[in-house]
VMD Tcl script that builds the backbone (N, CA, C; Angstrom):
set m [mol new atoms 282]
animate dup $m
set s [atomselect $m all]
$s set {name element resname resid chain x y z} {
  {N N MET 1 A 3.182 25.350 -20.324}
  {CA C MET 1 A 3.509 25.195 -18.914}
  {C C MET 1 A 3.344 23.733 -18.507}
  {N N VAL 2 A 4.295 23.261 -17.757}
  {CA C VAL 2 A 4.283 21.884 -17.281}
  {C C VAL 2 A 3.632 21.858 -15.908}
  {N N ASN 3 A 2.787 20.861 -15.689}
  {CA C ASN 3 A 2.051 20.733 -14.442}
  {C C ASN 3 A 2.734 19.675 -13.564}
  {N N TRP 4 A 3.311 20.089 -12.436}
  {CA C TRP 4 A 4.038 19.188 -11.533}
  {C C TRP 4 A 3.160 18.819 -10.341}
  {N N TYR 5 A 3.224 17.559 -9.938}
  {CA C TYR 5 A 2.549 17.082 -8.741}
  {C C TYR 5 A 3.237 17.679 -7.516}
  {N N LYS 6 A 2.462 18.097 -6.543}
  {CA C LYS 6 A 3.013 18.756 -5.350}
  {C C LYS 6 A 3.980 17.849 -4.591}
  {N N ASN 7 A 3.631 16.576 -4.420}
  {CA C ASN 7 A 4.476 15.607 -3.702}
  {C C ASN 7 A 5.175 14.696 -4.705}
  {N N LEU 8 A 6.018 15.276 -5.528}
  {CA C LEU 8 A 6.693 14.589 -6.622}
  {C C LEU 8 A 7.489 13.381 -6.124}
  {N N TYR 9 A 7.342 12.239 -6.827}
  {CA C TYR 9 A 8.173 11.069 -6.550}
  {C C TYR 9 A 9.500 11.300 -7.255}
  {N N VAL 10 A 10.595 11.204 -6.513}
  {CA C VAL 10 A 11.919 11.451 -7.085}
  {C C VAL 10 A 12.811 10.258 -6.765}
  {N N GLY 11 A 13.482 9.745 -7.791}
  {CA C GLY 11 A 14.404 8.637 -7.600}
  {C C GLY 11 A 15.591 9.045 -6.749}
  {N N ASP 12 A 16.223 8.070 -6.119}
  {CA C ASP 12 A 17.361 8.352 -5.233}
  {C C ASP 12 A 18.489 9.068 -5.970}
  {N N THR 13 A 18.777 8.657 -7.180}
  {CA C THR 13 A 19.840 9.271 -7.964}
  {C C THR 13 A 19.447 10.670 -8.434}
  {N N ALA 14 A 18.172 10.886 -8.688}
  {CA C ALA 14 A 17.693 12.155 -9.237}
  {C C ALA 14 A 17.581 13.259 -8.188}
  {N N LYS 15 A 17.595 12.908 -6.912}
  {CA C LYS 15 A 17.401 13.910 -5.856}
  {C C LYS 15 A 18.457 15.013 -5.885}
  {N N LYS 16 A 19.671 14.668 -6.278}
  {CA C LYS 16 A 20.770 15.631 -6.266}
  {C C LYS 16 A 20.536 16.803 -7.214}
  {N N LYS 17 A 19.942 16.530 -8.366}
  {CA C LYS 17 A 19.780 17.575 -9.379}
  {C C LYS 17 A 18.315 17.835 -9.722}
  {N N GLN 18 A 17.427 17.490 -8.833}
  {CA C GLN 18 A 15.992 17.613 -9.086}
  {C C GLN 18 A 15.587 19.032 -9.511}
  {N N LYS 19 A 15.953 20.023 -8.746}
  {CA C LYS 19 A 15.567 21.416 -9.033}
  {C C LYS 19 A 16.112 21.884 -10.374}
  {N N LYS 20 A 17.366 21.522 -10.654}
  {CA C LYS 20 A 18.001 21.916 -11.917}
  {C C LYS 20 A 17.234 21.328 -13.097}
  {N N TRP 21 A 16.912 20.035 -13.018}
  {CA C TRP 21 A 16.212 19.386 -14.126}
  {C C TRP 21 A 14.801 19.918 -14.284}
  {N N MET 22 A 14.133 20.171 -13.176}
  {CA C MET 22 A 12.784 20.726 -13.262}
  {C C MET 22 A 12.818 22.094 -13.943}
  {N N ARG 23 A 13.802 22.894 -13.598}
  {CA C ARG 23 A 13.947 24.221 -14.200}
  {C C ARG 23 A 14.240 24.105 -15.701}
  {N N ARG 24 A 15.105 23.165 -16.067}
  {CA C ARG 24 A 15.426 22.976 -17.488}
  {C C ARG 24 A 14.203 22.501 -18.270}
  {N N ILE 25 A 13.415 21.611 -17.684}
  {CA C ILE 25 A 12.199 21.137 -18.357}
  {C C ILE 25 A 11.218 22.288 -18.519}
  {N N GLU 26 A 11.063 23.100 -17.481}
  {CA C GLU 26 A 10.176 24.274 -17.555}
  {C C GLU 26 A 10.608 25.240 -18.657}
  {N N ASN 27 A 11.935 25.388 -18.831}
  {CA C ASN 27 A 12.481 26.328 -19.809}
  {C C ASN 27 A 12.673 25.714 -21.198}
  {N N LYS 28 A 12.094 24.531 -21.416}
  {CA C LYS 28 A 12.134 23.850 -22.718}
  {C C LYS 28 A 13.555 23.544 -23.179}
  {N N LYS 29 A 14.385 23.086 -22.265}
  {CA C LYS 29 A 15.764 22.701 -22.565}
  {C C LYS 29 A 15.869 21.179 -22.544}
  {N N ALA 30 A 16.825 20.647 -23.285}
  {CA C ALA 30 A 17.048 19.201 -23.323}
  {C C ALA 30 A 17.614 18.711 -21.996}
  {N N VAL 31 A 17.128 17.560 -21.542}
  {CA C VAL 31 A 17.601 16.933 -20.307}
  {C C VAL 31 A 17.808 15.451 -20.617}
  {N N LEU 32 A 19.006 15.125 -21.094}
  {CA C LEU 32 A 19.291 13.762 -21.526}
  {C C LEU 32 A 19.292 12.781 -20.362}
  {N N GLY 33 A 18.693 11.619 -20.568}
  {CA C GLY 33 A 18.719 10.563 -19.569}
  {C C GLY 33 A 17.708 10.707 -18.445}
  {N N VAL 34 A 16.894 11.744 -18.463}
  {CA C VAL 34 A 15.896 11.943 -17.408}
  {C C VAL 34 A 14.550 11.410 -17.893}
  {N N TRP 35 A 13.885 10.675 -17.030}
  {CA C TRP 35 A 12.587 10.072 -17.341}
  {C C TRP 35 A 11.532 10.640 -16.400}
  {N N LEU 36 A 10.324 10.794 -16.913}
  {CA C LEU 36 A 9.228 11.360 -16.144}
  {C C LEU 36 A 8.110 10.360 -15.979}
  {N N LEU 37 A 7.471 10.389 -14.822}
  {CA C LEU 37 A 6.257 9.617 -14.592}
  {C C LEU 37 A 5.097 10.596 -14.715}
  {N N THR 38 A 4.114 10.253 -15.523}
  {CA C THR 38 A 2.951 11.110 -15.671}
  {C C THR 38 A 1.697 10.316 -15.350}
  {N N LEU 39 A 0.631 11.026 -15.111}
  {CA C LEU 39 A -0.647 10.343 -14.912}
  {C C LEU 39 A -0.951 9.525 -16.158}
  {N N PRO 40 A -1.672 8.416 -16.027}
  {CA C PRO 40 A -1.888 7.523 -17.166}
  {C C PRO 40 A -2.708 8.171 -18.284}
  {N N SER 41 A -2.340 7.789 -19.515}
  {CA C SER 41 A -3.061 8.302 -20.680}
  {C C SER 41 A -4.315 7.483 -20.961}
  {N N ASN 42 A -4.409 6.296 -20.361}
  {CA C ASN 42 A -5.626 5.490 -20.480}
  {C C ASN 42 A -5.857 4.716 -19.184}
  {N N GLN 43 A -6.988 4.108 -19.050}
  {CA C GLN 43 A -7.364 3.449 -17.792}
  {C C GLN 43 A -6.636 2.132 -17.555}
  {N N GLN 44 A -5.948 1.611 -18.555}
  {CA C GLN 44 A -5.262 0.330 -18.404}
  {C C GLN 44 A -3.862 0.492 -17.810}
  {N N ASN 45 A -3.339 1.707 -17.771}
  {CA C ASN 45 A -1.999 1.955 -17.232}
  {C C ASN 45 A -2.081 2.432 -15.789}
  {N N ASN 46 A -1.017 2.164 -15.034}
  {CA C ASN 46 A -0.901 2.746 -13.689}
  {C C ASN 46 A -0.367 4.158 -13.809}
  {N N LEU 47 A 0.786 4.287 -14.429}
  {CA C LEU 47 A 1.417 5.578 -14.720}
  {C C LEU 47 A 2.117 5.430 -16.069}
  {N N ASP 48 A 2.331 6.539 -16.755}
  {CA C ASP 48 A 3.100 6.508 -17.997}
  {C C ASP 48 A 4.525 6.925 -17.695}
  {N N VAL 49 A 5.494 6.278 -18.345}
  {CA C VAL 49 A 6.910 6.594 -18.195}
  {C C VAL 49 A 7.390 7.116 -19.542}
  {N N ILE 50 A 7.850 8.383 -19.569}
  {CA C ILE 50 A 8.285 8.992 -20.825}
  {C C ILE 50 A 9.632 9.685 -20.629}
  {N N PRO 51 A 10.460 9.748 -21.692}
  {CA C PRO 51 A 11.707 10.511 -21.571}
  {C C PRO 51 A 11.390 12.003 -21.516}
  {N N ALA 52 A 12.134 12.738 -20.715}
  {CA C ALA 52 A 11.888 14.181 -20.547}
  {C C ALA 52 A 12.057 14.939 -21.854}
  {N N ASP 53 A 12.933 14.469 -22.723}
  {CA C ASP 53 A 13.174 15.151 -23.992}
  {C C ASP 53 A 11.949 15.140 -24.901}
  {N N LEU 54 A 11.029 14.262 -24.634}
  {CA C LEU 54 A 9.794 14.224 -25.423}
  {C C LEU 54 A 9.009 15.527 -25.268}
  {N N LEU 55 A 9.202 16.210 -24.153}
  {CA C LEU 55 A 8.490 17.467 -23.909}
  {C C LEU 55 A 9.035 18.632 -24.731}
  {N N LEU 56 A 10.098 18.403 -25.501}
  {CA C LEU 56 A 10.592 19.437 -26.401}
  {C C LEU 56 A 9.659 19.611 -27.602}
  {N N GLN 57 A 8.855 18.584 -27.876}
  {CA C GLN 57 A 7.896 18.665 -28.972}
  {C C GLN 57 A 6.662 19.435 -28.494}
  {N N PRO 58 A 6.294 20.499 -29.208}
  {CA C PRO 58 A 5.175 21.349 -28.765}
  {C C PRO 58 A 3.860 20.594 -28.548}
  {N N ALA 59 A 3.529 19.664 -29.424}
  {CA C ALA 59 A 2.264 18.938 -29.291}
  {C C ALA 59 A 2.249 18.059 -28.046}
  {N N VAL 60 A 3.365 17.420 -27.752}
  {CA C VAL 60 A 3.465 16.562 -26.562}
  {C C VAL 60 A 3.397 17.425 -25.307}
  {N N ARG 61 A 4.119 18.537 -25.321}
  {CA C ARG 61 A 4.149 19.437 -24.163}
  {C C ARG 61 A 2.758 19.989 -23.863}
  {N N ARG 62 A 2.041 20.359 -24.913}
  {CA C ARG 62 A 0.699 20.932 -24.757}
  {C C ARG 62 A -0.284 19.919 -24.154}
  {N N ASN 63 A -0.122 18.646 -24.502}
  {CA C ASN 63 A -1.056 17.604 -24.060}
  {C C ASN 63 A -0.522 16.740 -22.918}
  {N N CYS 64 A 0.583 17.136 -22.326}
  {CA C CYS 64 A 1.192 16.330 -21.266}
  {C C CYS 64 A 0.347 16.377 -19.988}
  {N N PRO 65 A 0.008 15.207 -19.453}
  {CA C PRO 65 A -0.711 15.191 -18.176}
  {C C PRO 65 A 0.227 15.583 -17.029}
  {N N MET 66 A -0.298 15.647 -15.839}
  {CA C MET 66 A 0.493 16.038 -14.671}
  {C C MET 66 A 1.691 15.104 -14.494}
  {N N ILE 67 A 2.844 15.696 -14.208}
  {CA C ILE 67 A 4.061 14.931 -13.953}
  {C C ILE 67 A 4.109 14.612 -12.466}
  {N N VAL 68 A 4.204 13.311 -12.147}
  {CA C VAL 68 A 4.185 12.887 -10.747}
  {C C VAL 68 A 5.511 12.315 -10.273}
  {N N GLY 69 A 6.476 12.129 -11.198}
  {CA C GLY 69 A 7.751 11.559 -10.797}
  {C C GLY 69 A 8.886 11.936 -11.721}
  {N N LEU 70 A 10.108 11.862 -11.194}
  {CA C LEU 70 A 11.318 12.234 -11.923}
  {C C LEU 70 A 12.391 11.207 -11.604}
  {N N ALA 71 A 13.024 10.648 -12.641}
  {CA C ALA 71 A 14.048 9.621 -12.424}
  {C C ALA 71 A 15.202 9.830 -13.405}
  {N N VAL 72 A 16.374 9.282 -13.066}
  {CA C VAL 72 A 17.558 9.442 -13.894}
  {C C VAL 72 A 17.645 8.393 -14.996}
  {N N SER 73 A 17.084 7.225 -14.786}
  {CA C SER 73 A 17.125 6.185 -15.810}
  {C C SER 73 A 15.737 5.563 -15.942}
  {N N ARG 74 A 15.579 4.819 -17.007}
  {CA C ARG 74 A 14.294 4.145 -17.218}
  {C C ARG 74 A 14.043 3.128 -16.109}
  {N N GLU 75 A 15.094 2.436 -15.723}
  {CA C GLU 75 A 14.985 1.443 -14.651}
  {C C GLU 75 A 14.537 2.100 -13.344}
  {N N GLU 76 A 15.149 3.235 -13.013}
  {CA C GLU 76 A 14.774 3.951 -11.800}
  {C C GLU 76 A 13.322 4.441 -11.887}
  {N N ALA 77 A 12.903 4.822 -13.080}
  {CA C ALA 77 A 11.517 5.271 -13.267}
  {C C ALA 77 A 10.543 4.135 -12.952}
  {N N PHE 78 A 10.853 2.929 -13.419}
  {CA C PHE 78 A 9.969 1.800 -13.131}
  {C C PHE 78 A 10.006 1.412 -11.653}
  {N N GLU 79 A 11.145 1.615 -10.995}
  {CA C GLU 79 A 11.213 1.394 -9.550}
  {C C GLU 79 A 10.308 2.375 -8.819}
  {N N LEU 80 A 10.260 3.620 -9.306}
  {CA C LEU 80 A 9.363 4.614 -8.711}
  {C C LEU 80 A 7.902 4.229 -8.905}
  {N N VAL 81 A 7.577 3.692 -10.075}
  {CA C VAL 81 A 6.206 3.239 -10.326}
  {C C VAL 81 A 5.846 2.155 -9.321}
  {N N GLU 82 A 6.754 1.202 -9.134}
  {CA C GLU 82 A 6.518 0.118 -8.183}
  {C C GLU 82 A 6.382 0.656 -6.757}
  {N N ARG 83 A 7.268 1.585 -6.384}
  {CA C ARG 83 A 7.231 2.168 -5.044}
  {C C ARG 83 A 5.917 2.913 -4.808}
  {N N SER 84 A 5.474 3.682 -5.793}
  {CA C SER 84 A 4.225 4.431 -5.639}
  {C C SER 84 A 3.030 3.480 -5.556}
  {N N HIS 85 A 3.106 2.384 -6.298}
  {CA C HIS 85 A 2.028 1.384 -6.272}
  {C C HIS 85 A 1.910 0.775 -4.875}
  {N N TRP 86 A 3.045 0.367 -4.308}
  {CA C TRP 86 A 3.019 -0.249 -2.977}
  {C C TRP 86 A 2.628 0.766 -1.910}
  {N N LYS 87 A 2.973 2.014 -2.131}
  {CA C LYS 87 A 2.592 3.056 -1.173}
  {C C LYS 87 A 1.080 3.218 -1.122}
  {N N LEU 88 A 0.437 3.080 -2.271}
  {CA C LEU 88 A -1.015 3.242 -2.342}
  {C C LEU 88 A -1.773 2.047 -1.763}
  {N N ILE 89 A -1.335 0.838 -2.119}
  {CA C ILE 89 A -2.110 -0.344 -1.704}
  {C C ILE 89 A -1.488 -1.110 -0.545}
  {N N GLY 90 A -0.258 -0.797 -0.192}
  {CA C GLY 90 A 0.416 -1.513 0.897}
  {C C GLY 90 A 1.158 -2.729 0.377}
  {N N LYS 91 A 2.279 -3.031 0.991}
  {CA C LYS 91 A 3.078 -4.196 0.577}
  {C C LYS 91 A 2.392 -5.482 1.002}
  {N N PRO 92 A 2.533 -6.532 0.179}
  {CA C PRO 92 A 1.918 -7.812 0.539}
  {C C PRO 92 A 2.636 -8.462 1.722}
  {N N GLU 93 A 1.902 -9.167 2.515}
  {CA C GLU 93 A 2.470 -9.904 3.659}
  {C C GLU 93 A 3.177 -11.139 3.130}
  {N N LYS 94 A 4.304 -11.522 3.764}
  {CA C LYS 94 A 5.050 -12.713 3.327}
  {C C LYS 94 A 4.733 -13.884 4.205}
}
mol reanalyze $m
mol bondsrecalc $m
mol representation Tube
mol addrep $m
């Protein structure tokens, strides 16, 4: 079972098919091009960014931390990481 964050961060492009992709990930189906943000695997990371297809491997799925974000591309996933970071600490003054 995959553990989803209640207030999931979703990229702008991913919003259209969010429910479909979440259902496919839950049902252990391939979801090409979808990236997930998970809680960090160590204290030096903010969040981990992994391809959703990695969860097809039983060992990875069993040890996967909570999923906090869903994005369509790797670039969008890193934008979500940045957005979540600024949401937590606030944007710097210019």
